[in-house]
VOMARTOR-655570 format. One line per 4 residues: their letters; for each residue x, y, z of N, C-alpha, C. Coordinates in pm, whole numbers, plus 32768, in hexadecimal, padded with zeros to 4 digits. Example, Ala and Ser with C-alpha at 12.3 -4.5 7.8 and 13.67 -1.06 7.14 Angstrom:
AS	8527:7DC7:830C:84CE:7E3E:830C:8528:7EB6:830C | 8505:7F1F:82C4:8557:7F96:82CA:850A:8003:8313
This chain:
MITK	5531:F32F:0F79:5522:F2DF:0FE2:549D:F322:102E | 544F:F2D3:1060:53D1:F310:10A8:53D4:F2D9:1136 | 53B0:F31F:11B2:53C5:F306:1235:532A:F2BC:1265 | 5328:F27B:12C7:52B1:F233:12FF:5246:F2A6:1311
TEVI	5277:F311:134C:521A:F385:1370:51F2:F3AD:12EB | 521F:F3CD:12A1:51E6:F3F6:120B:5185:F3A4:11E5 | 519E:F31C:11E1:5128:F2C9:11A5:50B9:F2D6:11F4 | 50C0:F2D3:127C:5055:F2E7:12DE:5009:F360:12AF
KLIT	504E:F3BD:12A4:5006:F449:128C:4FC1:F450:1200 | 4FEC:F414:119A:4FAB:F3F9:1121:4F2E:F3BA:1129 | 4F2E:F345:1172:4ED6:F2F8:1180:4E53:F33C:11D5 | 4E73:F370:1243:4E27:F3AB:12A8:4DDD:F425:1265
NKIP	4E23:F46A:1203:4DF2:F4DA:11BC:4D80:F4AF:1166 | 4D9B:F437:111A:4D24:F404:10B2:4CBD:F3AF:1106 | 4CD8:F36E:1174:4C79:F326:11CC:4C8F:F35D:125A | 4C49:F3D3:127A:4C4D:F40D:1307:4C20:F398:1370
NSEV	4C29:F3AC:13E7:4C19:F344:144D:4C5E:F2C3:1433 | 4CAE:F2A2:13D9:4CDD:F217:13D9:4D51:F20E:1430 | 4D6D:F198:1450:4DF4:F174:1498:4E50:F12D:1434 | 4EB9:F157:143F:4F23:F127:13D9:4FAB:F0F3:1400
FVEN	4FB1:F080:13EA:5041:F042:141A:50A0:F031:13A4 | 511B:F052:13B9:5174:F03F:1344:51F5:F002:1376 | 522B:EF99:133C:52A0:EF4E:1354:52F1:EF37:12E0 | 5376:EF5B:12F7:53E0:EF55:1285:53FD:EEC0:1272
LKGN	53E6:EE8C:1204:5416:EE04:11F8:5494:EDEB:11C1 | 54D4:EE53:1167:5557:EE49:112A:5563:EED9:110B | 55D8:EF1B:1133:55E8:EF9C:112F:5569:EFF3:1147 | 5570:F067:1100:54F9:F0AF:112F:5496:F0C1:10B2
DHLQ	54A5:F071:1055:5443:F06F:0FDA:53E9:EFF0:0FD0 | 5416:EF94:1022:53C4:EF15:1021:537B:EF19:10AC | 52E4:EF47:109B:52A7:EF54:111E:5234:EEE0:1128 | 520E:EED7:11AE:5188:EE84:11C9:5127:EEE9:1210
VTVI	50C2:EF00:11D9:5076:EF5C:1217:4FE9:EF1F:123F | 4FB7:EF4D:12B1:4F33:EF1D:12E2:4EE6:EF8F:12FF | 4E63:EF97:12C2:4E06:F001:12D4:4D84:EFD7:131B | 4D57:F00A:1386:4CE0:EFFA:13DA:4C8A:F06A:13A9
ASEF	4C17:F059:1369:4BCB:F0D2:135E:4B2D:F0A2:1358 | 4ADF:F105:1387:4A3A:F0E1:1382:4A0A:F100:12F4 | 4A60:F150:12B9:4A4C:F172:121D:4A44:F0FF:11C0 | 4A8B:F089:11F7:4A8A:F015:11A9:49F3:EFC6:11B5
NGLS	49A5:EFD8:1214:4930:EF96:122F:48E3:EF99:11A2 | 48A8:EF2C:1174:4877:EF09:10F3:48B0:EF0E:1070 | 4935:EF34:1088:498F:EF2F:1006:49D3:EE9A:0FEE | 49ED:EE6C:0F6B:4A30:EDEC:0F4C:4AC1:EE09:0F91
LVKQ	4B05:ED88:0F84:4B9C:EDAF:0FAB:4BE4:EDF0:0F3F | 4BB6:EDE3:0EBE:4BF2:EE25:0E55:4BD1:EEB8:0E5C | 4B63:EEEF:0E88:4B4F:EF76:0E86:4B8D:EFA5:0F00 | 4BA8:EF60:0F77:4BF0:EF8E:0FE6:4C71:EFAB:0FD5
HQLV	4CB6:EF47:0F6E:4D31:EF5D:0F41:4D52:EFC8:0EF8 | 4CF5:EFD8:0E86:4CFC:F042:0E29:4CED:F0DA:0E6F | 4CB6:F0D5:0EDE:4C97:F15E:0F3A:4D25:F17F:0F7A | 4D78:F10F:0FAF:4E05:F132:0FD4:4E5C:F152:0F83
YSAL	4E52:F0FF:0F01:4EA8:F114:0E88:4EA3:F1B4:0E5C | 4E27:F1C4:0E5A:4E1C:F261:0E27:4E46:F2BB:0E85 | 4E62:F2A4:0F07:4E9F:F306:0F67:4F40:F317:0F4C | 4F63:F29B:0F0E:4FFD:F288:0EFD:502C:F282:0E6C
KEEL	4FC6:F2B4:0E1B:4FE2:F2AE:0D82:5069:F2E3:0D42 | 508F:F35F:0D70:510A:F39F:0D68:5185:F357:0D73 | 517A:F31D:0E09:51D2:F2E9:0E47:5203:F25B:0DEF | 5193:F21F:0DC6:519A:F199:0D8E:51CF:F1B4:0CFE
ASEA	51AD:F21C:0CB3:51C0:F234:0C2B:526E:F258:0C28 | 529E:F2A5:0C79:5310:F2D3:0C85:5376:F269:0CBF | 5337:F203:0CF3:5394:F183:0D40:53CE:F1C2:0DB5 | 53A2:F220:0DF2:53C8:F22C:0E8D:538D:F1D3:0ECD
IHAL	5318:F188:0EA7:5300:F10B:0EDE:530B:F0BF:0E6E | 535E:F04F:0E8F:537C:EFEA:0E22:531C:EF80:0E26 | 5313:EF49:0E93:52B7:EED1:0EAD:5256:EEF6:0F2E | 51CD:EECA:0F2B:5184:EEE8:0F94:5125:EE69:0FB4
ALKT	513B:EE3B:102C:50DD:EDC9:105A:505C:EE14:10B3 | 4FF4:EE07:1078:4F6F:EE56:10B7:4F1B:EDFB:10FF | 4EFF:EE2B:116F:4E86:EDDD:11B9:4E2A:EE44:11F9 | 4DAE:EE3E:11D6:4D48:EE95:11F1:4CE3:EE45:123E
ETPN	4CAE:EE9F:1297:4C34:EE54:12FD:4BCF:EEC1:131E | 4B63:EE9A:1361:4B16:EF04:13A0:4B1D:EEE4:142C | 4AE9:EF3F:147A:4B13:EF4F:1506:4AB0:EED1:155A | 4AEA:EE97:15B0:4A84:EE36:1602:4A19:EE88:1654
C-alpha cells in the first residue's frame, strides 16, 4: 500500500516545483493523479505521462499502485 504523501513525494522528487494532487478511486491502489508542471512545456502528452510514470516505476511494477488515472497540465 502506498500513501498519497508518498506518491506526491516521488513525483515532486522527479519533477521539482510541480503541483501534485492525488485522489483514491478504490482502495489505496487505484489512484487519480493530476500533475501541473512548467517542465511539461513543449512536451507531448505522451512524454508528459512518461515523465510521471518514470517517477512511479517501482510502485507500478510492484503493484503498490494497481491502476493510475493520470492528468498532466502546464501552469496557466
